[in-house]
C-alpha positions as CSV (number, residue, x, y, z in Angstrom):
1,M,-160.1,-68.7,-94.3
2,D,-159.7,-67.0,-97.6
3,L,-158.2,-63.5,-97.9
4,K,-161.5,-61.7,-98.6
5,T,-163.3,-63.2,-95.7
6,R,-160.4,-62.3,-93.4
7,V,-160.5,-58.7,-94.5
8,Q,-164.3,-58.5,-94.1
9,N,-164.1,-60.0,-90.7
10,Y,-161.5,-57.5,-89.6
11,A,-163.5,-54.6,-91.1
12,R,-166.6,-55.8,-89.1
13,E,-164.6,-56.3,-85.9
14,F,-163.1,-52.8,-86.0
15,A,-166.2,-51.0,-87.3
16,A,-167.2,-49.6,-84.0
17,D,-163.7,-48.2,-83.4
18,I,-163.6,-46.7,-86.8
19,Q,-167.0,-45.1,-86.1
20,Q,-165.6,-43.7,-82.8
21,D,-162.6,-42.3,-84.6
22,R,-164.8,-40.6,-87.2
23,Q,-167.1,-39.1,-84.6
24,H,-164.2,-37.8,-82.5
25,I,-162.6,-36.2,-85.6
26,H,-166.0,-34.8,-86.7
27,A,-166.6,-33.2,-83.3
28,N,-163.2,-31.7,-83.3
29,P,-162.7,-30.2,-86.7
30,E,-159.7,-28.0,-87.7
31,L,-159.3,-25.7,-90.7
32,S,-156.6,-26.2,-93.4
33,F,-153.1,-26.2,-92.1
34,E,-154.3,-25.9,-88.5
35,E,-154.9,-29.6,-88.0
36,F,-152.6,-29.9,-84.9
37,E,-155.0,-31.8,-82.7
38,T,-156.1,-34.0,-85.5
39,C,-152.5,-34.8,-86.3
40,E,-151.8,-35.7,-82.7
41,Y,-154.9,-37.9,-82.6
42,I,-153.8,-39.8,-85.8
43,F,-150.3,-40.2,-84.4
44,Q,-151.5,-41.7,-81.2
45,R,-154.0,-44.0,-83.0
46,L,-151.3,-45.4,-85.3
47,E,-149.0,-46.0,-82.4
48,S,-151.7,-47.9,-80.6
49,F,-151.8,-50.2,-83.7
50,G,-148.1,-50.9,-83.4
51,I,-147.3,-48.6,-86.4
52,Q,-144.6,-46.0,-86.0
53,P,-145.7,-42.6,-87.5
54,E,-143.8,-39.5,-88.5
55,I,-144.9,-35.9,-88.8
56,I,-144.5,-34.2,-92.2
57,G,-145.3,-30.7,-93.2
58,K,-146.2,-29.6,-89.7
59,T,-149.7,-31.2,-89.6
60,G,-149.3,-34.2,-91.9
61,V,-148.7,-37.7,-90.7
62,T,-147.0,-40.6,-92.6
63,A,-146.2,-44.2,-91.7
64,L,-145.0,-47.4,-93.3
65,I,-146.6,-50.8,-93.0
66,K,-144.1,-53.4,-94.2
67,G,-145.0,-56.8,-95.6
68,K,-142.7,-59.5,-96.9
69,N,-139.8,-58.3,-99.0
70,P,-140.7,-54.7,-98.1
71,E,-138.5,-52.9,-100.7
72,S,-140.0,-54.8,-103.6
73,R,-143.0,-52.6,-104.2
74,I,-144.4,-49.5,-102.4
75,L,-148.1,-48.4,-102.6
76,A,-149.3,-45.2,-101.1
77,L,-152.8,-44.7,-99.5
78,R,-153.9,-41.1,-98.8
79,A,-156.6,-39.4,-96.7
80,D,-157.1,-35.7,-96.2
81,T,-157.7,-34.3,-92.7
82,D,-158.9,-30.7,-92.8
83,A,-162.4,-29.2,-92.3
84,L,-164.3,-26.3,-93.7
85,P,-165.4,-22.9,-92.4
86,I,-169.1,-23.9,-92.2
87,L,-171.5,-23.7,-89.2
88,E,-172.9,-27.2,-88.7
89,A,-176.7,-27.3,-88.7
90,S,-177.3,-31.0,-87.8
91,D,-178.1,-31.9,-84.2
92,V,-176.1,-35.1,-83.8
93,P,-174.2,-36.3,-80.7
94,Y,-170.9,-35.8,-82.5
95,K,-171.8,-32.3,-83.8
96,S,-168.8,-30.0,-84.2
97,K,-167.7,-28.4,-81.0
98,K,-166.1,-25.5,-82.9
99,E,-168.6,-23.0,-84.0
100,G,-168.2,-22.2,-87.7
101,V,-165.9,-25.1,-88.4
102,M,-167.3,-28.4,-89.7
103,H,-166.2,-31.6,-91.5
104,A,-168.7,-30.9,-94.3
105,C,-166.6,-32.6,-97.0
106,G,-166.1,-36.0,-95.5
107,H,-162.4,-35.7,-94.6
108,D,-163.3,-37.1,-91.1
109,V,-164.6,-40.2,-93.0
110,H,-161.4,-40.4,-95.1
111,T,-159.2,-40.1,-92.1
112,A,-161.1,-42.6,-89.9
113,S,-161.3,-45.0,-92.8
114,L,-157.5,-44.9,-93.4
115,L,-156.9,-45.4,-89.7
116,G,-159.1,-48.5,-90.0
117,T,-157.3,-49.7,-93.1
118,A,-154.0,-49.2,-91.4
119,R,-155.1,-51.3,-88.4
120,I,-156.3,-54.1,-90.6
121,L,-153.2,-54.1,-92.7
122,S,-151.0,-54.2,-89.6
123,Q,-152.7,-57.5,-88.8
124,M,-152.1,-58.9,-92.3
125,T,-148.4,-58.2,-93.1
126,D,-148.0,-61.9,-93.8
127,E,-150.4,-61.5,-96.8
128,F,-148.6,-59.0,-99.0
129,E,-145.3,-58.3,-100.6
130,G,-143.9,-54.8,-100.3
131,T,-144.7,-51.7,-98.2
132,I,-147.9,-49.6,-97.7
133,K,-147.1,-45.9,-97.3
134,L,-149.8,-44.1,-95.3
135,I,-150.4,-40.4,-96.1
136,F,-152.6,-38.4,-93.8
137,Q,-152.6,-35.1,-95.6
138,P,-153.5,-31.6,-94.3
139,G,-154.9,-28.6,-96.2
140,E,-156.8,-30.1,-99.1
141,E,-159.4,-27.3,-99.0
142,R,-157.0,-24.4,-99.3
143,L,-154.5,-23.2,-101.9
144,P,-151.8,-24.2,-102.6
145,G,-153.1,-27.6,-101.4
146,G,-151.5,-29.8,-98.8
147,A,-150.6,-32.4,-101.4
148,S,-148.3,-29.9,-103.2
149,I,-146.6,-29.0,-99.9
150,L,-146.1,-32.7,-98.8
151,I,-144.7,-33.5,-102.3
152,K,-142.1,-30.7,-101.8
153,E,-141.4,-32.1,-98.3
154,G,-140.6,-35.4,-99.9
155,I,-143.7,-37.5,-99.2
156,L,-143.2,-39.3,-102.6
157,E,-139.5,-40.2,-101.7
158,N,-137.7,-42.5,-99.2
159,P,-139.4,-44.8,-100.1
160,K,-140.8,-43.8,-103.4
161,P,-144.3,-45.3,-104.1
162,Q,-145.0,-46.9,-107.5
163,S,-148.6,-45.8,-107.3
164,I,-151.2,-44.2,-105.0
165,I,-154.8,-44.7,-104.1
166,G,-157.3,-42.3,-102.5
167,Q,-161.0,-42.0,-102.0
168,H,-163.7,-39.4,-101.5
169,V,-167.2,-39.6,-100.1
170,L,-170.1,-39.2,-102.5
171,P,-173.5,-38.6,-100.7
172,Q,-175.4,-39.1,-104.0
173,L,-174.2,-42.7,-104.0
174,E,-175.9,-45.1,-101.7
175,V,-173.9,-46.7,-98.9
176,G,-172.3,-50.0,-100.0
177,K,-171.6,-48.7,-103.5
178,F,-168.3,-47.4,-105.0
179,G,-167.6,-45.3,-108.1
180,F,-164.7,-45.5,-110.5
181,R,-163.6,-43.6,-113.6
182,S,-160.6,-44.3,-115.7
183,G,-158.6,-41.4,-117.3
184,M,-159.5,-37.7,-116.8
185,Y,-161.8,-37.4,-113.9
186,M,-161.6,-34.0,-112.1
187,A,-160.9,-30.4,-113.2
188,S,-158.1,-28.0,-112.5
189,T,-159.2,-25.2,-110.1
190,D,-158.0,-21.6,-110.4
191,E,-159.2,-18.6,-108.4
192,I,-160.0,-15.3,-110.1
193,Y,-160.0,-12.0,-108.4
194,L,-161.1,-8.8,-110.1
195,T,-161.1,-5.2,-108.9
196,V,-163.0,-3.1,-111.3
197,K,-162.4,0.7,-110.9
198,G,-164.4,3.6,-112.0
199,K,-165.5,6.9,-110.6
200,G,-168.2,7.1,-108.0
201,G,-171.0,9.6,-107.9
202,H,-174.8,10.3,-107.5
203,G,-176.9,7.7,-109.3
204,A,-179.0,10.4,-110.8
205,M,-176.1,12.1,-112.5
206,P,-174.5,9.6,-114.9
207,E,-172.5,12.4,-116.7
208,T,-170.4,12.8,-113.5
209,F,-169.4,9.2,-112.8
210,I,-167.8,6.1,-114.5
211,D,-170.0,3.2,-113.3
212,P,-167.8,0.2,-112.2
213,V,-171.0,-1.8,-111.6
214,L,-172.0,-1.5,-115.2
215,I,-168.4,-2.2,-116.3
216,T,-168.3,-5.3,-114.1
217,S,-171.6,-6.7,-115.6
218,H,-170.1,-6.3,-119.1
219,I,-166.9,-8.0,-118.0
220,I,-168.6,-11.0,-116.4
221,V,-170.7,-11.6,-119.6
222,A,-167.7,-11.1,-121.9
223,L,-165.6,-13.5,-120.0
224,Q,-168.0,-16.4,-120.7
225,Q,-166.7,-16.3,-124.3
226,V,-163.6,-18.0,-123.0
227,I,-165.5,-21.2,-122.4
228,S,-168.5,-20.9,-124.6
229,R,-166.7,-20.0,-127.8
230,A,-163.0,-20.7,-127.5
231,N,-163.0,-24.5,-127.5
232,P,-166.3,-26.1,-126.9
233,R,-164.7,-29.6,-127.0
234,I,-162.9,-29.1,-123.8
235,P,-164.9,-29.3,-120.5
236,A,-164.7,-26.0,-118.7
237,V,-166.5,-23.9,-116.1
238,L,-166.3,-20.2,-115.3
239,S,-168.3,-19.1,-112.3
240,F,-168.4,-15.9,-110.2
241,G,-169.8,-16.4,-106.7
242,K,-168.9,-13.1,-105.0
243,V,-169.6,-9.6,-106.3
244,I,-169.2,-6.6,-103.9
245,A,-170.4,-3.1,-105.0
246,E,-170.6,-1.1,-101.8
247,G,-172.9,1.7,-103.1
248,A,-176.6,2.3,-102.5
249,T,-179.8,2.9,-104.5
250,N,-178.5,6.2,-105.6
251,V,-174.8,5.9,-104.8
252,I,-172.3,4.6,-107.5
253,P,-169.2,3.1,-105.8
254,E,-165.7,3.8,-106.8
255,K,-164.9,0.1,-107.3
256,V,-166.4,-3.4,-107.5
257,I,-164.8,-6.6,-106.2
258,V,-165.4,-9.9,-107.9
259,H,-164.3,-13.4,-107.0
260,G,-164.7,-16.5,-109.1
261,T,-163.4,-19.8,-110.2
262,F,-162.2,-21.3,-113.5
263,R,-162.0,-25.0,-114.1
264,T,-161.0,-27.1,-117.0
265,M,-159.4,-30.4,-118.0
266,N,-156.7,-29.3,-120.5
267,E,-153.5,-27.6,-119.4
268,E,-152.8,-25.7,-122.6
269,F,-156.4,-24.5,-122.8
270,R,-156.0,-23.5,-119.1
271,K,-152.9,-21.3,-119.8
272,E,-154.5,-19.7,-122.9
273,S,-157.7,-19.0,-121.1
274,H,-155.8,-17.1,-118.4
275,R,-154.3,-14.9,-121.0
276,K,-157.6,-14.3,-122.7
277,M,-159.5,-13.5,-119.5
278,K,-156.9,-10.9,-118.6
279,K,-157.1,-9.4,-122.0
280,I,-160.9,-9.3,-122.1
281,A,-161.3,-7.9,-118.6
282,E,-158.8,-5.2,-119.0
283,G,-160.0,-4.4,-122.5
284,V,-163.7,-4.1,-121.6
285,A,-162.9,-1.9,-118.6
286,E,-160.7,0.4,-120.7
287,S,-163.3,0.7,-123.4
288,M,-165.8,2.0,-120.8
289,D,-163.2,4.5,-119.3
290,G,-162.6,2.4,-116.3
291,S,-159.8,-0.1,-115.3
292,C,-159.7,-3.7,-114.1
293,D,-157.0,-5.3,-112.0
294,I,-157.2,-9.1,-112.5
295,E,-155.4,-11.8,-110.5
296,I,-155.6,-15.4,-111.4
297,R,-154.2,-17.8,-108.8
298,W,-153.1,-21.1,-110.1
299,G,-154.8,-23.9,-108.2
300,Y,-154.9,-27.6,-108.4
301,P,-154.2,-29.3,-111.8
302,F,-156.7,-31.7,-113.4
303,L,-156.9,-35.2,-111.8
304,E,-156.3,-38.2,-114.0
305,N,-156.8,-41.8,-113.0
306,E,-154.1,-43.9,-114.6
307,P,-156.1,-46.3,-116.9
308,E,-154.2,-49.5,-116.1
309,L,-154.1,-49.0,-112.4
310,T,-157.8,-47.9,-112.3
311,A,-158.8,-50.9,-114.4
312,R,-157.1,-53.3,-111.9
313,V,-158.5,-51.5,-108.9
314,R,-162.0,-51.6,-110.3
315,E,-161.7,-55.4,-110.9
316,Y,-160.5,-55.8,-107.3
317,A,-163.5,-53.8,-106.1
318,V,-166.0,-56.0,-108.1
319,E,-164.4,-59.1,-106.6
320,Y,-164.8,-57.6,-103.1
321,I,-168.3,-56.3,-103.2
322,G,-169.9,-57.4,-106.5
323,E,-170.5,-55.8,-109.9
324,E,-173.9,-54.5,-108.8
325,N,-172.3,-52.3,-106.3
326,I,-169.8,-50.6,-108.6
327,V,-170.8,-47.4,-110.5
328,D,-169.1,-45.8,-113.5
329,L,-168.6,-42.1,-112.8
330,D,-169.0,-39.1,-115.0
331,L,-166.5,-36.3,-115.4
332,W,-166.7,-34.1,-112.3
333,M,-165.8,-30.4,-112.6
334,A,-164.9,-30.1,-108.9
335,G,-161.3,-30.1,-108.0
336,E,-159.1,-32.1,-105.6
337,D,-155.5,-31.6,-104.6
338,F,-155.0,-35.4,-105.0
339,A,-154.5,-34.3,-108.6
340,F,-151.0,-33.3,-107.7
341,Y,-150.1,-36.9,-106.9
342,S,-151.7,-38.0,-110.2
343,H,-149.1,-35.9,-112.1
344,H,-146.2,-37.6,-110.3
345,L,-147.2,-41.3,-110.3
346,P,-150.0,-43.6,-111.4
347,A,-153.0,-42.8,-109.3
348,C,-156.6,-44.0,-108.7
349,F,-159.1,-41.8,-106.9
350,Y,-162.5,-43.5,-106.4
351,R,-165.8,-42.5,-104.7
352,L,-167.3,-44.0,-101.5
353,G,-171.1,-44.2,-101.3
354,V,-172.3,-42.7,-98.0
355,G,-175.9,-41.7,-98.7
356,N,-179.1,-43.4,-97.5
357,Q,-182.2,-42.0,-99.0
358,A,-184.5,-44.1,-96.8
359,K,-182.9,-42.5,-93.7
360,G,-182.9,-39.0,-95.2
361,I,-179.1,-39.0,-95.4
362,N,-178.6,-37.2,-98.6
363,S,-177.2,-33.7,-98.0
364,G,-174.4,-32.7,-100.4
365,V,-170.8,-32.0,-99.4
366,H,-170.0,-28.4,-98.4
367,T,-173.4,-28.0,-96.8
368,P,-174.2,-27.5,-93.1
369,T,-176.3,-30.7,-92.9
370,F,-173.8,-33.1,-94.5
371,D,-173.6,-36.4,-92.8
372,I,-173.1,-40.1,-93.7
373,D,-174.6,-43.5,-93.1
374,E,-171.8,-44.8,-90.9
375,K,-172.1,-48.3,-92.2
376,A,-170.0,-46.8,-95.0
377,L,-167.0,-46.8,-92.7
378,E,-166.9,-50.6,-92.5
379,H,-167.2,-50.8,-96.3
380,S,-164.6,-48.2,-96.8
381,A,-161.9,-49.6,-94.5
382,G,-162.5,-53.1,-95.9
383,M,-162.4,-52.0,-99.5
384,M,-159.2,-49.9,-99.2
385,T,-157.5,-52.8,-97.4
386,W,-158.6,-55.2,-100.1
387,L,-157.4,-53.0,-102.9
388,A,-154.0,-52.6,-101.3
389,L,-153.6,-56.3,-100.6
390,K,-154.6,-57.2,-104.2
391,E,-152.4,-54.6,-105.7
392,L,-149.4,-55.9,-103.8
393,T,-150.1,-59.6,-104.3
394,E,-151.4,-59.9,-107.9
395,K,-148.9,-57.8,-110.0
């Protein structure tokens, strides 16, 4: 039996168990850095496969699967495990049991898939040279990002991987398809917090107040210059999703609170933009007799797929599932803390198709109706196993 057929057979054989793992994790979601039950579940599942796991970073899990000549090469495979503060709206048997907490970004899929991959690889240690390092990572959805914490805890040491592979669901991509992009792929993600201060008063008496609402509107418009005029060749997004002015129709508040996000794909531009945003916000407020406190929290860096590794992985994927099922991805202005790994070692982060238009499975991530066609779990575990095996046998 050839290697691909063997992988496909295992993926098919274990598909029901992978689905059960996914449904258990989906029904029992935990927020970032609170994944204690999920951590224990992963630990027990790995032990049941004959794999000895370890806890890292309180709610992270890591383990090694050793092939022949285990110290020759080390490849890391990563899944994230945390959920989001979203109330699930779907009425499915595995609906979240925790009100207001939901696996709306597919991390349950990533975790179950990597468990399935680990189980298959544990049956195929005779087929590869080197070691597979499993990383079940907490806290992807919350700064400073679980990846940055695990890196500080030594996840990329003892043993040190030469490269790392990860995946993320993409509901816009039909089940059975995979997406790849070489080079720059995802944006850095910074959080912006503004407190615009003025002087409150009666809305009918503008001579007696300094309007922080008006000042805020000018600041928001002015800040768009940072991305629209400063360097149009660099992809960037500046968005404000939360504005709180607790006045009334005729009551001008003392202050306005604004929260937003800034994303780009160039570190120098990122730093310079921070400086400009601070200068603009403070300057506009001062020019209108108010003030603005601005805090910019550094988030995840941009994510870059190392070209040589990604080219190889894409070729392996074509070999496994066919060119017609491989999609070339566009730049994506969302962020992912997998980016931290990509700044330490060659990385490839690809997308897993989980949608099914015919079945009405097409809700986006971070929505209360997100779900997947669970046939994707068999494809996912089989593909990641195949990529790992090929990377450790063909180089």
